[in-house]
C-alpha positions as CSV (number, residue, x, y, z in Angstrom):
1,M,0.0,0.0,0.0
2,L,2.7,2.5,1.0
3,L,4.8,1.5,-2.0
4,R,1.8,2.1,-4.3
5,W,1.5,5.7,-3.0
6,T,5.2,6.2,-3.5
7,L,4.8,5.2,-7.1
8,I,1.8,7.4,-7.6
9,F,3.6,10.5,-6.3
10,L,6.6,9.6,-8.4
11,V,4.4,9.5,-11.6
12,V,2.8,12.8,-10.6
13,A,6.3,14.3,-10.2
14,L,7.4,13.0,-13.5
15,V,4.3,14.2,-15.4
16,S,4.2,17.6,-13.8
17,G,8.0,18.0,-14.4
18,A,7.4,17.2,-18.1
19,L,4.6,19.8,-18.3
20,G,6.8,22.4,-16.6
21,L,5.0,22.6,-13.3
22,W,8.1,22.8,-11.2
23,G,6.4,23.5,-7.8
24,V,4.1,20.6,-8.1
25,S,6.9,18.4,-9.4
26,G,9.2,19.2,-6.5
27,T,6.5,18.7,-3.8
28,A,5.4,15.4,-5.3
29,A,9.1,14.2,-5.6
30,D,9.7,15.1,-1.9
31,I,6.6,13.2,-0.8
32,A,7.6,10.2,-2.9
33,K,11.1,10.2,-1.4
34,I,9.7,10.4,2.2
35,L,7.2,7.6,1.6
36,F,9.9,5.4,0.0
37,F,12.1,5.8,3.1
38,V,9.2,5.1,5.4
39,F,8.4,2.0,3.4
40,L,12.0,0.9,3.4
41,V,12.3,1.3,7.2
42,L,9.1,-0.6,7.8
43,W,10.2,-3.3,5.5
44,I,13.5,-3.8,7.3
45,I,11.8,-3.8,10.7
46,S,9.2,-6.4,9.5
47,F,12.1,-8.5,7.9
48,F,13.7,-8.9,11.3
49,F,10.4,-9.7,13.1
């Protein structure tokens, strides 16, 4: 679920970057990066438990 949201925000960032909407692109890329790291931390924790 969290990885899906990361991919959605990544696609939004890429599309808005291609259209020249730099503010939306930067915000979506930041959100995608944060969600990816949260997903990664949760995956590592669940891997050990």
